[in-house]
C-alpha positions, 0 to 999 in steps of 0.5 A: 338375772334371767331367770329371776324374770322367767319365773316372776313376769313371765310366770305371770304372765302365764298365770293371768291368762290362766285366770280366764279359763273356762269354769265349766271346767271344774264341773266335767265328771273326772276319772277317780282311779288312774290306769298307769301301771302302778310303780312295783318299786315305790320305797319308802317316801312321802304320802300325798294327802289331797284336799281341794285347794283353799284361794286364789287361782288354784282354788278357783280352776277346782285344784287340789292340794296336797304337801310330800315330806322328802329326804333333805339329803338323798344320801341320809334318806332316813334323815331330816325331811323337809317339805314340798308344796304340790297342786293337782287338775285332775284328769277328765276322761274314760280311764280309757282315755287316761295318759298320765301325769304332767310335771310342770315346772316354770322356770328360775330357778326360784319360780313358785311351780303350784301353779302351773298346775293350770297350764292346761287350759292353754292347751286345746281341751281333747288333750288337756283332759287326758291327763293328771296336771302336776305343779309343785314348789321345788325345795325351798320356793313359795309354800314349799318349808322350809323356804329360802329367803335372805333380804327381803330389802335387797331390791328396794331403789336408790341402788349403786349404779352397776357401771364399775366406774368409778370404783365406789361402784364397783367397791358398793356392789362388792360389798352388797353382794357379800351382805346378801350371801352373807345374810342368806347364812341364816338358812342353815343346812338346806343351802347345802341342797339346793342343787339341781340334782336334788330337784330331780330327785324331789321329781322322783319321789314325786313320781313315787307317792303318786304311785305311776311308773312313768312321768309327763313334764312340761318345763320352761326355760331353767326348767328343761335343766331340771328334765334333763338332769332328771331324764339322765338320773331316770330315763327309765322314769319319762314318757313325753316332755316338751323343753321349750328354752333350752338350757345350754346344760355345758354352760350352766351357770357362769357362762350362760350368764354371758351368753345371755348379756349378748342376745338381750343385747340384741333384742334392745336393738331391735326393740330400738328399731321398732320404737325408731319405726314409730318415731311420731308416736314415742318421739325417741329417735328416728333410727335404732341408734338414735334411740339407743342413745336417748336410753343410754344417755337417759340412765346416765342422766339419772346417776345424780337425778334420779326419776322422782327421787326413786329410779336410778341408772340400777332400777331403770336397766332392771325395768327394761330387762323383760323387752327381752322377754316378751313382746307383749311389753314392749309398748307399755314399756316404750311408752314409759320410756316416752313419757319420761323423756318428754313429759318427765314423768316418773311415776310409770317408771316407778310403777314398773320398777315395782311390777318388774319382779324384782322388787318386794320378797326376795324369795325367788332370787334367795332360790336363784342364787342357791341354786347357780351358785351350787350347781357348779363352781364359780369363779372366786377370784374378781380379776376373771369376774372383771376380764370375762365381763369387760370382754363382753361388755364391748360387744354387749354393754346393756346388761352385761354389769347388770347380770355380773352384779346379780349373780355376784353373790356366787363368788360368797355364797355360804355353801360348798358348788357340786361340779357341773352335772353331766347331762346326756341322753341316752337311752331318753324317749324323744322330746320335744325341744321348742326355742325362739332363734333370738331367744336372749335369755337362753340363746337358740345354741343352747337348744341346738346342743339339747338337740346333739345331747338328746339323739332322740329329740327334735327341734322346733325353731321359730324362726325371728323370735325374740321372746322367752316360753313362748310355746303356749302363746297363741302361735298356732303353728306352734301350739299344733305341733305341741298339742300333736305331740302330747296328744299321740306321741307325734313329732316332727321327723328328724333331720340329719346335721346340725339345725332345726327339724321343724320351723313354724314363723314367729308371730308378728310384732306389734303395732302401737298405730294400729291399737290406737287406731281401733280404740278409737273405733271402738263405740261404747257398749251399753252397761249390763243391766243391775 
């Protein structure tokens, strides 16, 4: 569940921010001769033919695009191939200042990576311009071919209640998830080759095609697990890496989703407390407990009286899922919540669901399942799911069953799962790990585990931060640490014990009252001349 929103909502948040990157970046002279050491063992992989990207954000930023053919099955390198879609924003320095390529993965699994070649525009220009920034759609994703899809209408309106009582709800989700998994069978052989290990080998194919001896890497959420896997397989091929919001590789992925439920519960309770603080504005309760009660009672009422005839209890919880990803969503979602409860306005909820990342094309969700269902075994018995999820529900009732059914196609998945890959940190160069201490989708304990495995890594903890994948969202303390590392390799000193090596304070929570006051003070601006 968590990976879905990172790939879509959070990725969209970043990309929206990148639209304001300086237009002058396209006009700066760029180095055309990479100075990284050429790889003497390139091997028989596809070649890259770069051309200007033709539309959208990438075209506006002067990016180049290319396709790369890679083996479907790396045990048969001369067999059937698939194609990966790549983008690149070139360095803008003299050869002596060039620092190589940075591959970026936004998470998911299932997040489109091509727009993320623009990530450098969120960093100081003196750092960003020294690298070639490479975005890529992983196998099965976006513009890569074949793209995995199963049922485009799976996330429509009026779905069954996630709560498995009465048993009609449970049985409906049994059928829906079984049907979805069966629909995915039509994708054919690629379903058996969608593992994170294969995506890591694709990264190695990209490295070889670029003709460089080492890569730099910036990964968010699931992207950290991809980076961990690549580093384990090819430790001699990595230079500098930033892992933001770290997946615990020992709990990927069945156990990790149970961990998420507890994390989301904590963040939702923080949001409820925040709403109560502004009771005069939202009128949903004077305490967090009262707001929580209003939220859950409203959700229950939607089972018999869907908002606008479309938003039932399942859609309701999906709408508010992004509360656990970014505090930037808190105000708008609190307003939609309040307008429905106080005024009966359903249209903001309907629009919020359409914008939530669950509605429409299921490519991201299809890939999410294709990867997670085959990266490691999942329980085959309902009794195991029921026992584990009811135990989690007892401490985290808000998201547990939504998350359970989101992942339940794995019980029926048509491709055979692999044994869980063992991530190892031996011989891996120092990595900068970044994590909020209240991160819900990838709980902070996962970053501590990754720090232990990669014994040369350094962990930067953002104290009190409940957002997810926030290393480049305007926290000056965090961005300074990231920029220094990418500029010259500087990292905090590693401390002994099980703790962060450096800390930054979280950004302040939103203040809707202050925002309203500021809006009321703004004077109309004169219109520009025509």
